[in-house]
N, C-alpha and C positions, 0 to 999 in steps of 0.2 A: 523709490520715488512714489509719492502719493499723487493720485490723479483726481481731479474734481470736475463735475459736470455743470453744476450751478452754484456760482459763488455770489453770495450777498456781500456787497461792499457798502458799509455804512459811511456816510459823509462823502459819497462819491462825487459830489458837485463842488467840494472844497479843493484846496490847493493840492495836497498830497494825494487825496483820494482820486481826483480827476486825472492826475498824472499816472497813478497806478492803473486805472482802468485803460487809459490810452496805451500804456506800456504793455499791459496784459493782453489786450485784444490784438496787438501786433506781434505777440510772442508765438513763434511756431510750435512751442511746447505746450500750448493751451488751445484746445479746440472747443471748449465748452461755452457756457453762457454767463454773462455778468449781469447781475441785478443791482442797480444803483439805488440805494435806499437813503434818501436825504430829505430833511424837512425844509431846506432852502432858507436858512437864516441869512443875515446880512452878508456872510462870507461865502455863501453857496451860490454858484452861478452855473446853471445848466447849459448856458451857451458855450461853456468851456469844452463841452463834449458833442456839440452839434455835428461836427464833421465825422466824429467817431460813430455816433449813432447812425448816421446815414450809410456809412460804409459797412457797419457790422450787421445791419438788418436784425434778424431774429436772435442774434447772439448777444444783443444788448437790450435791456429793459430798464425803464426808470419808474420808480415808485416814490411819490412824495409822501413821506411819513416821518413821524417822530419816534426816536428809539425808546422813549419813555411810554409810548402808547402800545400796551401789550397786545391788544386786538390787531393793530396794524402790523406788528411784527409777526404775530402768529399767522395772519393771512398771507404775508409774503413767503414765509417758510412753506406753507401748504401749497400755495398757488405755483410756486417755482421749484418745488422739491429741492430746497436748499441743502447742499451737502458740505458747504464751507462758508464761514463768515470771516471777513477781514474787517476788523472794527477800527476805522479811522475816526469816526464821528466824535467830535469833542469841542467844547469851548476851550480855546487855547491861548488867548491873549492875556498876558499877565496883568497889564494895566486894567483891562476890563474886569478881571477877577478881583482886583483891589477895590474898584468902585462898586461892583455888584456881584458878590460871591455866591448868592443863592442860585443863580442860573447855572453856575459851574457845578455845584453840588447836584442839582437836578439832572443835568445832562450827563455829566461825567460819571457820577456815582449811580444814580437811579437808572439812567439809560443803560449803562453797562450791566447792571443787575438784571434788568428786563431782558436784554438780549441773551445773557447767560441762562436765565431760567427758562426762556422759551426754547433755546437750543437743547437744554437738558431734557425737557419733556418731549420735544419733537424727535430727538435722536435716540431715545431709549432702545438699547439693544442693537443699534445700527452701527455697522463698521464703515470705515472709509470716510469718516466725517472729521471736521476740524474747526475749532474756534481760534482764530489768530487775533491777538490783541496788540494794538500799536500804542506804545507808551513813549515816554520822554526821559532824557537824562536829568531833567529838573527834579525828579522825585528824590534824587540822591543828595540834593542840597548844593553846597558851594565848596569848591576846592581852594586850597592855598596856591602858592606859586608852583608847587610840584605835585606829582601824583596824577592818577587817572581813575575814573569810575570803572569798576568791574561789575560783573553780574552778581557778585557777593557783597558789594558795598552796602552798608546799612542805609535804609531810607531816612532822609532828613529834609522833608519838603519845607520851603520857606514862604510860599505864597498860597492864597486860596486855590489858585490854578494847580500848582504842583501837589498840594494836599489832596485835591479831588482826584487827580490822576493816580497818586499813590493809593488812594482808597480803591479805585477801580482795579489796579494791579492786584491788590490783595484779594479782591473778590474773585478775579479770574483764577488765581492759584488755589483759593479755597474751593471753588467748584471743581477744579482738577482733583484735589486730594479727597474731598468729601464725596463727590458724586461720580468720580472717574470720567469727567468730561474731557475729551481729547483737546488739549489746548497747547498753543505755543505763544510766546510773547517776545516782543522786541522793544528795546529802549534806545531811541535814536538821539543823535545830536541835532543841532539846528539845521533845518533844510532850507534850501534856496533853489530858485529856478523859475520857469515860466508858470503863469497863472496864479502866482502867490498874491493873496489879498493884501492890499497896501496898508496894513497896520503893523507889519513886521519890519525890521530894520532895513533890509536891502531894498524892497520895493518902495518903502516910504522915501528913502534917500534918492532913489532914481527918479521917482515921479516928482518929488519936490524940486529937484534940480531942473527938470523939464519945465516946471511951472514958475521957476525963479523964486521959490519959497525957502524959508529957513530950513536948515538941516539940523534938527535938534539932537544933541548928543548928551546922554545922561551923565551927570557927575563929572569925573575927570576924563571919561572916555577910555579908561584902561581896563574895563571889564572884558574878559576873554571868553570867546565862544569857539566851539569846534564846528566847522561848517561842512555840510554834506550835500552834494548835488542830488536833487530829488530822484533822478533816474537811477542813481546808484542805490538810493534807499529802496526803490521799488524792486530792483534786482535782488537785494538782500532779503526783503520780506518774502519774495517768491522762493528763494533758496531755503529759508526757514520753513515755509509752509510745505514744501515738497520733500525736503530732506532732513529737516531739523528733528531732534529728539522730542517726543511728546513730553509735556510738563516742564520743558526747559525754557529759560530766558536767554536771549542773545542780544548783546549790545551792538548797535550799528553806528559807526563813527566815521567822520571824514579824515581823522588824524591830521587836522588842518586848523591849528589854533591861530586866531587873530584877535588883537585888541580892537575894540569897536572903532576908536578914532583912526587907527591905521587902515581899517577896512573902508571907512568913509572916504578917506583920502584916496585910496585906490579906486573907489567907485567914481570919485570926481574926475580922475584921470581918464577912466574908460568912457564915461559919458561925454566928456569933452572930445575924445578921439572919435567916438561913433556918431556924435550929433553935430560936430563942428562948432560947439560952444567954446568960449574962452575958459581955460582951466582955472585961472586965478579968480575970475568972476564967480565961478562955481565954488571955489574953495572959500571965498569970502562969505558964503552963505552959512558956513558951519557956525553953530551957536551952542554953547554949553548951557544946559538947563538943569534945574534941581533934580537930584537923583530920586528915583522912585523908592518907596518903602520896601525893605527886604530884598534889595537888588543883589542877587548872587554875583560874586566876584569872578569866578572862573568855573567853566565846565570843560572837561576833557574826557573822551571815551577811549577805553581799551577794548578794541574789537577783535583781539587775537583769537578768542574762542570761535567766533564766526568764521574767520579766515582759516583757522586750523581744521575745524570739523567739516565745513561746508564748501571750502574752496573759493569763497567770495573775496573780491577785492574791489577797491574803488577804480573806476575807469575814466573819470573826468578830472583833469587838472583844475585847480581852483581858479586860476586866471582865465582859462578857457571857459569854465562854467560861468564865471561872472560876465565875461564878454557875451556869451550866448544869452544870458539873462537880460543884459542891457539891450541887446539887439531885439530881443522879443518884445520888450516894453516899447521900444521905439517903433516897432512894426505893427503894434496892435492898439492904436488909439481908441477904437470903438470899444474894445473890452475895458480899457482904462476908464473911459467916460462912464460906462455902465456901473462899474464898481465904486467910482469915486463920487457918486451922487447919493442923495437920500440920507438914510440913517447914518451911514459911515461918516460922511462928511460932517454932519451935525455933531456926532460924537467926538470926532477928532478936534474940530474947532473949539468945542466946549472945553475939553480936557487939556489940550495942549496950549490953548491961549492963556490958560491960568498959570503957566509955568515960566 
């Protein structure tokens, strides 16, 4: 078991990062400090961790910084004596990457390079350190009706987003092989759960139902995704960080494939049950829209290596996870209003009104 005292979490104000920090600081197996390093883009919300910060005291620190800013990253490494990095920070919305790919290359490629290079120089000759990189199953491209992505599946990215993540993955492994930087990497399937920014499928559908808005489904709605509850993702990342083999990649999957249209219909039923709305009225909001360019047909993750080597398994049933997620959005209207204003709302209205 590896033990860490000062963990730098990039993108810790985002969906998965904030959930990871929340999970880690409540984990009895970790007694160290978490440094949340986040530039606070439109998808970052520090309010997601207000209660955690109050309870954790000196065990939690927030640094507003850009991962492409070498001086800021170096300062954080020095000030907090960082001995581990968990790299969540990334531009991750496929539609945004299609409309504006440059930001994705800057953040996902150059930002990862900056972190790796700072870590390489800061940790020269130091033992007990680790750079953990969080990636996505989208780097593998698209599957047919059968088969699953494994750790040895060739990369075949289809969007500017997945291409930028594939580039960052290669940089991580290059720094491991060339410089001996201690790294681990995970490629996960689609996450869902509390605090997810409403540009991804599940929160968009939930919030649009609550507001009586259209439920846009791309193409024929038969694209398939493998869904993973965010807390199970966090547990898997920690297992890899503490017990995984250095220089190895581990796939994290929900083993839970759903066609998009089927998922939307299940969400309609859950929102109706939990909010008292009429199920048929909600179902009538479903609208098929023009498919996006390069839309991958199916993702599915084989996570048997993670289960076999590290003993991890999923703990949350999908229906229970969806119900928890729906209830969370119903119970947190202030958070919703905060993130559904400003730049996000303008961008969504501009892009989705054209379809």
